[in-house]
N, C-alpha and C positions, 0 to 999 in steps of 0.2 A: 504494500500500500504506500502511496506517496504522500508525504507531508507537503504543506504549501510552500515550505522553504525551498524545496527542490525546484519549484517552478518560478520563484521570485525573479531570478535573473532573466528568464525568458519573457516574463510579463513585460519587461521594459523594452522589448524589441519591436513592439507593434506600432510605434510612431503614431500614437493617438487612436489607432484602430481598436475597436472593442475586441479584447482577447477571445471572447466567446465566438466571434465570427472567424477567427483564424482557422486555417485548414488543419486537418490531421494527415500526417504522412504515413503511407503504407509502402513497404518495400519488400521485394522478393527477388530471386534470381531470374524470374521470368513470369510466365502466366499463372503460376501456382497461386500467387497472392490474390488473384482475381476471385478465388473462393472466399477470401476474407472481405474483399470489396463488396461482393454480392451480399454478404451478411450485414455490411454497413448500410446498404440500401434498404435492407429489411428492418434492421433493429434501430438504426440511427439515421433516418432519412433526412434530417435537417443538417447533418454535418457535411461540410465541404472537405474534399479529399484530394490529396496529391499522391498519385501512385507512381512508384519507380520500379522498373524491372531491369535488373543488371544483366541483360540478355547477351552482352558481348563476352561475359565471363562465366556463363553457366556451362555445366552444372556445378553448383557449389558443393555437392555431396562428395566429390572426390578431391576437394581442395584441403590444404593444410590449415591448421588454426591460424598461423601467421598470415596466410593469404586472406582468409575470411575476415580477420580482424582489420587488415588494411582496407578491404573493400567496404566493410561496414563503417569505418571511420570516414571514408570519402563520401559515402552516401549520407551519413548523418550530418556531416559538415554542409553538404549541399542542401539537405532538408532544413537546416537552421537558416541558411541564406534565404529560403523560401518562407521563413517566418511561420513555421508550423507550431501548433500549440502542444502537440503530442506525436509520438511516432509508434506505429505498430510494426514490429519486426516480424513480418508475415513469412518467415523462413525458419524452419526448424533447425537447420544446420547453423545458421547465424545465432539463433537463440541458444543453442547448445554450446557453441564455442566462443561467443563474443559478448553476450548480453551483460553478464556481470561486470565485465571490464569496461564497456562503453557507458554503462550507467554511472560509473564513477567519474568518467571523463566529460560527459555532456550534460549541460544544465537544462535538461528538459525531461519530462516523463517518457520512458521507453518501455513498452510492453512486449514480452515475448509470448510465443504460443505454447510452450511446453507445460508450464505450470497449470494454466487453464485446462489444457487437454488432459493432464494427469488427474486433476480433480474430477473431471467428467468421467474418466475411465473407471475410477474407483467407485463412483456412484452407480455404474452400470454392471460391473461384474467382479469376479474373483480370480478368473483365469484369463489374463490379459495378454494379447499379442500386440506387438508394435511393428509396423512396417515403416521403414525410414530410409534415408540416404545412408550410405556406408559411414560417413562422418558422424551423423547423428547417432546411429546405432553403436558405433565404436565409443562414443562419448559416454554412453550409458545414462544420458541425461533423463530420458523418460523413465527408465527403470528406477533410478535414484529418486526422482520426484514422486513416482507412484508409491514406492515403498516407504518414503518418509510420511506420506499421508496415511497409508495403511500397510504396516509391515506383514500382515497376514495374507495378503494376496500373492499370487504368483505371476511373474512377468517373463515373457519370452520376446526377444527382438530379432528381426531379420533385416539385414541391409539389402536394399533393392537398387543396385546401380543403374539398371536399364530403364527404370520407370520414367524418370524426368526427361531424358532424351526422347523417348517414345511419345510422351505427352506433348512436348514442345514441337515434335514433328507431326503432330496431329494423326498419330497412328493408333489411336485408342481402340478402334474396331478391327485392327489388323489381326489375323489369326495368330501371328507371332506373339503379339502382346498377350493374348490369352494363354499361350504356352508359357511365357515368362511369368505371368501372374500365378499360374498353377504351381510352378516350381518354387516360387517365393512363399506361397501359402502352405505348401505341403508340410514343412516341419512344424508350423503353428497348429495345423489341423491335427497332426499326430499328438499334440499336447492337449487336445480337446478344449481349445480356448472357447470362452463364452463372449468375449469382447475383443474387437479389433480397432486399434487406434491408427488413424491416418497420421503417421509421424512426419509427414511432409505436406505442405499446402497444395502441392500439385495433385496429390493422390485422390481427393474427392472427384476429380475429373474421370477417374477410373471406376467410379461406383457401379455402373452397370456390369462391368467385367468382374469385379470382385464379388458383387452380390450373387452373380450366377455361379460362382465357385464355392461360396460359403454356405454352410447349413443355415436354415432359416432362423434358428435360435440365436445365432451369433450377432451381437449388436455392434454397429459401426459408430465410432466416435470421431466427429469432425471438430478438431480444436478451433477451427475458424469461428464456429458458432460461439464458443465459450470465451475466446479472447475479445470478441466484440462486446459480449455481455460484461466482461471485466472492464473494458474501456468505458462503457456507459456508466458503471459505478464510479470509476475514477473521475470522469468528467463531472459527475454530480458532486463528489467530495470536493473537488477543486473549484466548483462554481463555474465551469467552463463549457457546459452544454449549450449548444447553439439553438436558439428558439426561432431564428429567422430562416427564410428560405435559403437553401444552400447554393453555392456557386457550382457551375458544371465541373465534374471531375476532370482533373488535369492529369494527363498521362505523359510519362517520360521514360526513355530507355537509353541504355548505353550502346545498344546495337542497332539493328535495322528497324526503324519505326514502321515501315510498311508491313513487314512480316508480323510485327506485334499487333498492328491494327487489324490484320486479317484474323489473327487468333482471337482478338477482342470481340470481333463480330460473332464468332461461334460461342464464346463463353458469356458474353454480356448481352447479346441480342442487338447490338448496334456497333457501328464502326467508330472507334474513338479517334480523335485528333491526337497524334503522338509527336512529342518533341524528342529530338536526339541530343543527349547530353554527353559531352566529352570532358572528363574531369581534368585532363592534362592541360587544356587551354581554356576551359570554362565556357566554351562556345555552345550555344543552344540554337538548333535550327528547327523550324516547324515543317511538318509534312502535311 
């Protein structure tokens, strides 16, 4: 939970603008964080959002902690320049490897997806499977968070290196994706899990595939739902919930804006206007 003192420095950055009207920043390595954005539209429809996808450097799940930390610092610095009032780290790998560090370095509230997801998982079942990127699985962040909440549950994790590239390539309904998903789920099904956590914000895009392979009694946990609920609570505590009509969502990427816009049409139902951001020279171009 955040005290108001964490936010005091950032409150001074809005140049007379009402801080409640400032946008919330959401970032991910690519289209995965759009699952979080969709929850914003449902749960917090009055909030303005700046979405950043680090598409030039995905997938994050095979990166080292040092690389992830560098990327997150660059993105958060850019987000601060956009005068956001809060940031949602809509990336499980970043949440696992960088969240605690950057919270100490940046003077604004930053929420990760792992703790909200862990809390939701414990509420759902006792035999919990987690599918995640290799980096997130290796970090044991979900397992540790779940067991801290309830040490009596059992947790199994599987690293899924192929999922993010397949999703970014829009190959969700490819027969190969079904084969890959079956191989990743097999060890979890052998443990008779009753709950499966999407340990990556990309993975809800695979819901039709995963649901077809899972027994009907296995419950799916999407941390995107829970992190936005946590965001709503923090906005109320800080007195920062926006009651005015929101601005249109602003989209930015580090890679190809046109490619992201095409993906946005599929996941959002409309084609977003996408900016291309280059951190090395701070130039921004509109597509």
